[in-house]
C-alpha positions as CSV (number, residue, x, y, z in Angstrom):
1,X,0.0,0.0,0.0
2,X,1.2,3.5,-0.8
3,X,0.4,6.6,1.2
4,X,-0.2,10.0,-0.4
5,X,0.4,13.2,1.5
6,X,-0.2,16.4,-0.3
7,X,0.5,20.0,0.8
8,X,2.2,23.2,-0.1
9,X,5.0,22.5,2.4
10,X,5.6,26.2,2.8
11,X,7.7,25.4,4.7
12,X,7.7,21.7,5.6
13,X,7.7,21.2,9.4
14,X,7.5,18.5,12.1
15,X,3.7,18.4,12.0
16,X,3.9,17.1,8.4
17,X,6.8,14.7,9.0
18,X,5.4,13.2,12.3
19,X,2.0,12.5,10.7
20,X,3.6,10.9,7.6
21,X,5.8,8.6,9.7
22,X,3.0,7.7,12.0
23,X,0.5,6.7,9.3
24,X,3.3,4.7,7.5
25,X,3.6,2.6,10.7
26,X,-0.1,2.3,11.5
27,X,-1.1,1.2,8.0
28,X,2.0,-0.8,7.2
29,X,2.7,1.3,4.1
30,X,5.5,0.5,1.6
31,X,6.1,4.2,1.3
32,X,4.5,7.6,1.9
33,X,4.7,10.0,-1.1
34,X,4.9,13.6,-0.2
35,X,3.4,15.6,-3.1
36,X,4.2,19.3,-3.1
37,X,1.3,21.3,-4.6
38,X,2.1,23.7,-7.4
39,X,-1.0,25.8,-7.7
40,X,-3.5,25.1,-4.8
41,X,-7.1,25.7,-5.9
42,X,-8.5,26.0,-2.3
43,X,-6.0,28.2,-0.5
44,X,-3.6,31.1,-1.0
45,X,-0.7,30.8,-3.2
46,X,2.6,29.6,-1.6
47,X,4.9,32.3,-0.2
48,X,8.0,30.9,-1.9
49,X,8.8,29.2,-5.2
50,X,8.1,25.6,-6.0
51,X,11.8,24.9,-6.4
52,X,12.6,26.3,-2.9
53,X,9.7,24.3,-1.3
54,X,11.0,21.2,-3.0
55,X,14.5,21.8,-1.8
56,X,13.4,22.3,1.8
57,X,11.4,19.0,1.5
58,X,14.4,17.2,0.2
59,X,16.5,18.4,3.2
60,X,13.7,17.4,5.6
61,X,13.4,13.8,4.6
62,X,17.1,13.1,3.8
63,X,17.4,10.4,6.4
64,X,13.8,9.0,6.2
65,X,13.8,6.1,3.6
66,X,10.1,5.5,4.0
67,X,9.2,9.0,2.8
68,X,9.5,9.8,-0.9
69,X,9.0,13.1,-2.7
70,X,6.7,12.9,-5.7
71,X,6.9,16.0,-8.0
72,X,4.0,15.1,-10.4
73,X,2.0,18.2,-9.5
74,X,4.9,20.5,-10.0
75,X,5.8,18.8,-13.3
76,X,2.2,19.0,-14.5
77,X,2.0,22.7,-13.7
78,X,5.3,23.4,-15.5
79,X,3.7,21.8,-18.6
80,X,0.1,23.0,-18.5
81,X,-0.1,25.8,-15.9
82,X,-3.3,24.3,-14.4
83,X,-4.5,24.1,-10.8
84,X,-3.2,21.2,-8.8
85,X,-6.4,19.1,-8.5
86,X,-6.0,16.1,-6.4
87,X,-8.3,14.0,-8.6
88,X,-5.8,14.4,-11.5
89,X,-2.9,13.4,-9.2
90,X,-4.7,10.3,-8.0
91,X,-5.7,9.3,-11.5
92,X,-2.0,9.5,-12.6
93,X,-0.9,7.5,-9.6
94,X,-3.5,4.9,-10.3
95,X,-2.2,4.5,-13.9
96,X,1.3,4.1,-12.5
97,X,0.2,1.6,-9.7
98,X,-2.9,-0.2,-11.1
99,X,-2.9,-3.0,-8.5
100,X,-1.7,-1.1,-5.3
101,X,-4.0,0.2,-2.6
102,X,-3.6,4.0,-2.5
103,X,-4.3,5.9,0.7
104,X,-4.9,9.6,0.5
105,X,-4.3,11.2,3.9
106,X,-6.1,14.5,4.8
107,X,-6.8,16.4,7.9
108,X,-10.1,17.0,9.5
109,X,-10.4,20.6,8.2
110,X,-9.8,19.3,4.6
111,X,-12.4,16.6,5.1
112,X,-15.0,19.2,6.2
113,X,-14.5,20.9,2.8
114,X,-14.0,17.8,0.8
115,X,-17.3,18.2,-1.1
116,X,-16.0,21.5,-2.5
117,X,-13.0,19.8,-4.1
118,X,-12.9,19.4,-7.9
119,X,-14.7,16.2,-8.9
120,X,-14.5,15.0,-5.3
121,X,-16.5,11.9,-5.7
122,X,-14.0,10.6,-8.2
123,X,-11.3,10.6,-5.5
124,X,-12.7,7.4,-4.3
125,X,-12.4,5.8,-7.7
126,X,-8.6,6.0,-7.4
127,X,-7.8,5.8,-3.7
128,X,-9.0,5.3,-0.1
129,X,-9.3,8.5,1.9
130,X,-8.0,8.4,5.4
131,X,-8.9,11.4,7.7
132,X,-6.2,12.0,10.3
133,X,-7.9,13.0,13.6
134,X,-6.8,14.4,16.9
135,X,-7.6,12.8,20.2
136,X,-11.1,13.6,21.2
137,X,-12.3,14.3,17.7
138,X,-15.9,13.5,17.1
139,X,-16.9,12.5,13.6
140,X,-19.5,14.8,12.0
141,X,-22.8,13.3,10.9
142,X,-22.0,11.6,7.6
143,X,-24.3,11.4,4.6
144,X,-25.0,8.1,2.9
145,X,-22.2,8.5,0.4
146,X,-19.6,8.5,3.1
147,X,-21.4,6.1,5.4
148,X,-21.4,3.4,2.7
149,X,-17.6,3.8,2.4
150,X,-16.6,3.6,6.1
151,X,-13.9,1.0,6.9
152,X,-11.4,0.1,9.5
153,X,-7.7,0.1,9.2
154,X,-7.5,-3.6,8.4
155,X,-10.0,-3.4,5.6
156,X,-8.1,-1.0,3.4
157,X,-5.7,-3.7,2.1
158,X,-8.7,-5.7,0.7
159,X,-9.4,-3.2,-2.1
160,X,-7.3,-0.7,-4.0
161,X,-9.7,2.3,-3.5
162,X,-13.1,3.4,-2.5
163,X,-13.1,3.4,1.3
164,X,-13.2,6.1,4.0
165,X,-11.3,5.7,7.2
166,X,-10.8,7.9,10.3
167,X,-7.6,7.4,12.2
168,X,-6.3,9.2,15.2
169,X,-2.7,10.4,15.0
170,X,-0.4,12.4,17.2
171,X,-0.9,15.7,15.5
172,X,1.6,18.3,16.5
173,X,0.0,21.8,16.9
174,X,2.3,23.4,14.3
175,X,1.3,25.3,11.3
176,X,3.3,26.7,8.4
177,X,1.4,30.0,8.8
178,X,2.6,30.3,12.4
179,X,6.2,29.5,11.4
180,X,6.2,32.2,8.7
181,X,4.9,34.7,11.3
182,X,7.6,33.7,13.7
183,X,10.3,34.2,11.1
184,X,8.8,37.5,10.0
185,X,8.9,38.7,13.6
186,X,12.6,37.7,13.7
187,X,12.0,35.1,16.3
188,X,13.5,31.6,16.5
189,X,11.5,28.8,14.8
190,X,13.7,26.1,16.4
191,X,12.1,22.7,17.2
192,X,9.2,23.4,14.9
193,X,11.0,22.2,11.7
194,X,14.3,20.4,10.9
195,X,17.5,22.4,11.5
196,X,18.6,21.8,7.9
197,X,15.3,23.5,6.7
198,X,15.9,26.4,9.2
199,X,19.4,26.9,7.8
200,X,18.0,26.9,4.2
201,X,15.4,29.5,5.2
202,X,18.1,31.7,6.8
203,X,20.5,31.3,3.9
204,X,17.8,32.4,1.4
205,X,16.2,35.0,3.7
206,X,12.8,33.4,3.2
207,X,9.6,34.5,5.0
208,X,11.3,37.6,6.5
209,X,8.4,39.9,5.5
210,X,4.7,39.2,5.1
């Protein structure tokens, strides 16, 4: 099974990395693919270039063999200048891995807005969706579309796509927005993201102004 973890990674931080490692262990994944978003359709544009976000991600996972960077959204944008729709990303992954179970990991906030995503029902044609929850999270009332797809962790390996799973993880209360604010205020972002990423940010003077 392959995990899919998308984001702008602007910058990548321990919240991203901890969640990716944890779900890899919980679900027994062969790998987790971190997919930097080029042109996010549902949020503000990244503060720094795609190349720099990619370089920071490379530094962050240098010694984590279970995590892999997948640049297909950046490559697609370079070619076609189109929004980074997750349904297109999953469709291309499915073509590449026709017999693998694909697990798309999203947070609870993303799940609340999932029905606003481009062609959101088709996401289930290509992958399972796993919602990463915090301790104490209570599932909202689900409509019949979602109820029919609910599954436990052990059921996901039985099909390549189509299920919905809620899984509690140790989510660190860290956000890229807060990190950018800390750096803009000339404060120390230590222990929120890897030292190699902090050094890169300093070297290139990133996020120093809003």
